[in-house]
DRENDREN-968600 format. One record per residue: x, y, z of N, C-alpha, C in turn; residue number from 1; residue in three letters. Coordinates in steps of 0.1 Angstrom, whole numbers. Layout:
{{X, Y, Z}, {X, Y, Z}, {X, Y, Z}, NUM, ALA}
...
// end
This chain:
{{8, -12, 1}, {0, 0, 0}, {10, 13, -1}, 1, MET}
{{18, 12, 8}, {29, 23, 10}, {35, 26, -7}, 2, LYS}
{{38, 16, -12}, {44, 18, -27}, {32, 24, -36}, 3, THR}
{{20, 20, -35}, {11, 27, -45}, {11, 42, -41}, 4, VAL}
{{9, 45, -28}, {8, 58, -23}, {20, 66, -29}, 5, TYR}
{{32, 61, -27}, {43, 67, -31}, {43, 69, -47}, 6, TYR}
{{40, 60, -54}, {39, 60, -69}, {28, 72, -73}, 7, PHE}
{{16, 72, -68}, {6, 82, -70}, {12, 96, -66}, 8, ILE}
{{20, 97, -57}, {26, 109, -53}, {36, 114, -64}, 9, LEU}
{{44, 105, -68}, {53, 107, -79}, {47, 112, -91}, 10, GLN}
{{37, 106, -94}, {28, 109, -106}, {22, 120, -106}, 11, LEU}
{{16, 126, -94}, {10, 140, -92}, {22, 149, -94}, 12, ILE}
{{35, 149, -88}, {44, 159, -90}, {49, 159, -105}, 13, PHE}
{{52, 147, -111}, {55, 147, -126}, {44, 154, -133}, 14, PHE}
{{31, 151, -133}, {22, 158, -141}, {19, 171, -137}, 15, LEU}
{{22, 175, -125}, {19, 188, -121}, {31, 197, -127}, 16, GLY}
{{44, 193, -130}, {53, 199, -136}, {53, 201, -151}, 17, GLY}
{{43, 192, -158}, {43, 194, -172}, {34, 205, -176}, 18, CYS}
{{39, 213, -185}, {32, 225, -190}, {36, 225, -204}, 19, THR}
{{26, 230, -211}, {28, 231, -227}, {32, 245, -228}, 20, GLU}
{{44, 245, -235}, {51, 258, -240}, {44, 261, -253}, 21, THR}
{{38, 272, -255}, {34, 277, -269}, {45, 284, -277}, 22, LEU}
{{46, 280, -288}, {54, 286, -298}, {47, 289, -311}, 23, ASP}
{{45, 300, -315}, {36, 302, -327}, {43, 315, -335}, 24, ARG}
{{45, 312, -346}, {48, 322, -356}, {37, 332, -360}, 25, ASN}
{{38, 343, -357}, {28, 353, -358}, {29, 362, -373}, 26, LEU}
{{39, 358, -379}, {42, 365, -392}, {50, 379, -392}, 27, GLY}
{{57, 383, -400}, {63, 394, -398}, {75, 392, -389}, 28, GLY}
{{81, 381, -387}, {91, 379, -377}, {87, 380, -364}, 29, ASN}
{{74, 380, -360}, {69, 381, -347}, {66, 368, -342}, 30, TYR}
{{69, 364, -330}, {68, 350, -325}, {60, 351, -311}, 31, LEU}
{{51, 342, -308}, {46, 341, -295}, {50, 329, -288}, 32, LEU}
{{56, 330, -277}, {64, 319, -269}, {60, 320, -254}, 33, THR}
{{62, 308, -249}, {61, 307, -233}, {46, 301, -229}, 34, GLY}
{{44, 303, -217}, {32, 298, -211}, {27, 307, -199}, 35, TYR}
{{15, 308, -197}, {9, 315, -185}, {15, 328, -184}, 36, GLY}
{{20, 331, -173}, {25, 346, -170}, {39, 347, -177}, 37, ILE}
{{44, 336, -183}, {58, 337, -188}, {55, 338, -205}, 38, ASN}
{{46, 343, -208}, {42, 344, -223}, {48, 357, -229}, 39, THR}
{{54, 356, -240}, {61, 367, -245}, {57, 369, -261}, 40, GLU}
{{56, 380, -265}, {57, 383, -279}, {71, 389, -283}, 41, ILE}
{{78, 382, -292}, {92, 386, -297}, {92, 391, -310}, 42, LEU}
{{100, 401, -313}, {104, 403, -328}, {117, 397, -330}, 43, LYS}
{{119, 388, -340}, {131, 382, -343}, {137, 388, -356}, 44, HIS}
{{151, 390, -355}, {158, 396, -365}, {166, 385, -372}, 45, TYR}
{{166, 387, -385}, {173, 376, -394}, {188, 374, -390}, 46, ASP}
{{195, 386, -389}, {207, 386, -383}, {210, 380, -370}, 47, GLY}
{{200, 376, -364}, {201, 372, -350}, {197, 381, -339}, 48, GLY}
{{192, 374, -329}, {187, 382, -318}, {171, 386, -317}, 49, GLY}
{{166, 388, -307}, {151, 390, -305}, {150, 403, -297}, 50, ASP}
{{139, 410, -299}, {134, 421, -291}, {121, 417, -284}, 51, ASP}
{{121, 418, -270}, {107, 416, -262}, {97, 426, -266}, 52, GLU}
{{88, 424, -271}, {77, 433, -275}, {67, 435, -265}, 53, ILE}
{{61, 424, -260}, {53, 423, -249}, {54, 411, -239}, 54, LEU}
{{54, 411, -228}, {55, 399, -219}, {46, 400, -208}, 55, LEU}
{{43, 390, -201}, {33, 386, -190}, {24, 378, -194}, 56, GLY}
{{11, 378, -189}, {2, 368, -192}, {-7, 373, -202}, 57, GLU}
{{-4, 368, -215}, {-12, 372, -228}, {-24, 361, -228}, 58, ILE}
{{-36, 366, -224}, {-47, 357, -223}, {-52, 354, -237}, 59, VAL}
{{-53, 363, -246}, {-59, 362, -259}, {-50, 370, -270}, 60, ASP}
{{-49, 364, -282}, {-43, 372, -293}, {-49, 367, -306}, 61, TYR}
{{-49, 375, -315}, {-53, 373, -329}, {-43, 381, -339}, 62, SER}
{{-43, 375, -350}, {-34, 382, -359}, {-38, 379, -374}, 63, TYR}
{{-32, 388, -383}, {-33, 387, -397}, {-20, 391, -404}, 64, ASN}
{{-20, 393, -417}, {-8, 398, -422}, {-2, 412, -417}, 65, ASP}
{{-12, 420, -413}, {-10, 434, -411}, {-8, 438, -395}, 66, ASN}
{{-17, 429, -387}, {-18, 434, -374}, {-19, 421, -364}, 67, TYR}
{{-14, 424, -350}, {-15, 416, -340}, {-23, 422, -330}, 68, ILE}
{{-34, 417, -325}, {-42, 422, -314}, {-38, 413, -302}, 69, LEU}
{{-37, 421, -291}, {-33, 412, -277}, {-43, 417, -266}, 70, VAL}
{{-48, 408, -258}, {-55, 409, -246}, {-45, 405, -235}, 71, TYR}
{{-41, 414, -226}, {-31, 409, -217}, {-37, 414, -202}, 72, ARG}
{{-34, 404, -193}, {-39, 408, -178}, {-25, 411, -171}, 73, GLU}
{{-24, 420, -163}, {-13, 421, -154}, {-18, 419, -140}, 74, ILE}
{{-11, 408, -134}, {-16, 405, -119}, {-4, 409, -112}, 75, SER}
{{-6, 406, -98}, {5, 408, -88}, {16, 399, -93}, 76, ASP}
{{14, 386, -95}, {23, 376, -98}, {32, 381, -112}, 77, LYS}
{{25, 387, -121}, {33, 392, -134}, {42, 403, -129}, 78, VAL}
{{37, 412, -121}, {46, 424, -116}, {57, 421, -108}, 79, MET}
{{53, 409, -101}, {67, 404, -92}, {76, 398, -101}, 80, GLN}
{{71, 393, -111}, {82, 386, -121}, {89, 395, -130}, 81, GLN}
{{80, 406, -135}, {86, 415, -147}, {86, 429, -141}, 82, PHE}
{{83, 432, -131}, {82, 447, -126}, {94, 455, -128}, 83, GLY}
{{104, 447, -126}, {118, 454, -127}, {125, 452, -139}, 84, ASP}
{{116, 449, -150}, {122, 446, -163}, {128, 457, -169}, 85, HIS}
{{140, 454, -175}, {148, 467, -181}, {140, 475, -193}, 86, SER}
{{130, 467, -199}, {123, 475, -209}, {109, 479, -203}, 87, ASN}
{{109, 490, -195}, {97, 495, -190}, {86, 498, -197}, 88, SER}
{{88, 500, -212}, {77, 502, -220}, {68, 491, -221}, 89, GLU}
{{72, 478, -220}, {64, 467, -222}, {56, 464, -209}, 90, ILE}
{{61, 469, -198}, {52, 468, -185}, {44, 480, -180}, 91, MET}
{{44, 491, -190}, {37, 503, -185}, {23, 501, -184}, 92, ARG}
{{17, 510, -179}, {3, 510, -177}, {-3, 505, -164}, 93, GLY}
{{-14, 511, -158}, {-17, 508, -144}, {-27, 500, -145}, 94, GLY}
{{-35, 496, -156}, {-46, 489, -155}, {-43, 474, -156}, 95, ASP}
{{-51, 466, -148}, {-47, 450, -149}, {-52, 444, -163}, 96, SER}
{{-62, 451, -169}, {-67, 445, -183}, {-62, 455, -193}, 97, ILE}
{{-54, 450, -203}, {-49, 458, -213}, {-50, 452, -227}, 98, GLN}
{{-54, 461, -235}, {-54, 458, -250}, {-42, 463, -256}, 99, TYR}
{{-37, 456, -267}, {-24, 462, -275}, {-27, 458, -289}, 100, TRP}
{{-21, 469, -297}, {-21, 465, -313}, {-9, 467, -317}, 101, ILE}
{{-4, 457, -324}, {10, 457, -331}, {8, 459, -346}, 102, ILE}
{{12, 470, -351}, {11, 471, -366}, {26, 466, -371}, 103, GLU}
{{23, 455, -379}, {36, 448, -383}, {44, 454, -394}, 104, LYS}
{{38, 463, -403}, {43, 469, -414}, {54, 479, -409}, 105, GLN}
{{51, 486, -397}, {60, 496, -393}, {66, 493, -379}, 106, ASN}
{{62, 482, -373}, {67, 477, -360}, {62, 486, -350}, 107, ASP}
{{49, 491, -350}, {42, 502, -342}, {37, 494, -332}, 108, ASN}
{{38, 496, -319}, {33, 490, -307}, {22, 502, -301}, 109, LEU}
{{10, 499, -302}, {0, 507, -296}, {-6, 501, -284}, 110, ILE}
{{-5, 509, -272}, {-11, 504, -261}, {-3, 508, -248}, 111, GLY}
{{-6, 508, -236}, {-21, 498, -233}, {-32, 507, -236}, 112, PRO}
{{-41, 501, -240}, {-55, 505, -242}, {-66, 500, -233}, 113, LEU}
{{-75, 509, -229}, {-88, 502, -223}, {-97, 498, -234}, 114, LYS}
{{-106, 489, -230}, {-115, 483, -241}, {-119, 493, -250}, 115, ARG}
{{-126, 505, -245}, {-133, 514, -254}, {-122, 522, -262}, 116, ASN}
{{-110, 523, -257}, {-98, 530, -266}, {-96, 520, -277}, 117, GLU}
{{-94, 506, -273}, {-90, 497, -283}, {-101, 497, -294}, 118, TYR}
{{-113, 496, -292}, {-124, 496, -301}, {-124, 507, -312}, 119, LEU}
{{-120, 518, -305}, {-120, 532, -314}, {-107, 530, -323}, 120, LEU}
{{-96, 525, -317}, {-84, 524, -325}, {-85, 514, -336}, 121, LYS}
{{-92, 504, -333}, {-94, 494, -344}, {-103, 499, -356}, 122, ARG}
{{-112, 507, -352}, {-121, 514, -362}, {-112, 524, -370}, 123, LYS}
{{-104, 531, -363}, {-95, 541, -369}, {-85, 534, -380}, 124, GLU}
{{-79, 525, -375}, {-70, 517, -385}, {-77, 505, -394}, 125, LEU}
{{-90, 507, -394}, {-97, 498, -403}, {-94, 484, -402}, 126, ASN}
{{-92, 478, -389}, {-88, 466, -388}, {-102, 457, -389}, 127, ILE}
{{-100, 446, -399}, {-111, 439, -403}, {-120, 432, -392}, 128, PRO}
{{-132, 431, -392}, {-139, 423, -382}, {-137, 410, -382}, 129, ASN}
{{-132, 404, -392}, {-126, 389, -391}, {-116, 386, -381}, 130, SER}
{{-108, 399, -377}, {-98, 397, -367}, {-103, 400, -353}, 131, LEU}
{{-106, 391, -345}, {-113, 394, -332}, {-104, 388, -320}, 132, GLN}
{{-107, 394, -309}, {-103, 388, -296}, {-116, 384, -289}, 133, LEU}
{{-114, 372, -282}, {-125, 365, -276}, {-129, 376, -264}, 134, VAL}
{{-120, 383, -256}, {-123, 390, -245}, {-127, 405, -249}, 135, LYS}
// end
């Protein structure tokens, strides 16, 4: 009985440590990688190297050839992990719920935006309705 209990305990620890890391090519040399609060969007350069564009808990995203739309939540856990990050631009903004728009053609990062600002900016940029965030 002790052996079965020990086996189950080991199995729980093993399975609890398994997390799926997401790696997705978003086009225009933009990459989404990581998992949970360790998710980030990177800009990869052909000559080598990456720039961190957004990091933290990216809850939802959508993209096409021209834009990347991001819904991000900033929790206390995210701030503890990334609050002192050297690139303060990617952690700016006081709201815990943030919307971001990345214009791929000119590498323009727009945000953080509140929901109403995000919807207005979508309209201003003529982002197609086919490109949506769930949140």
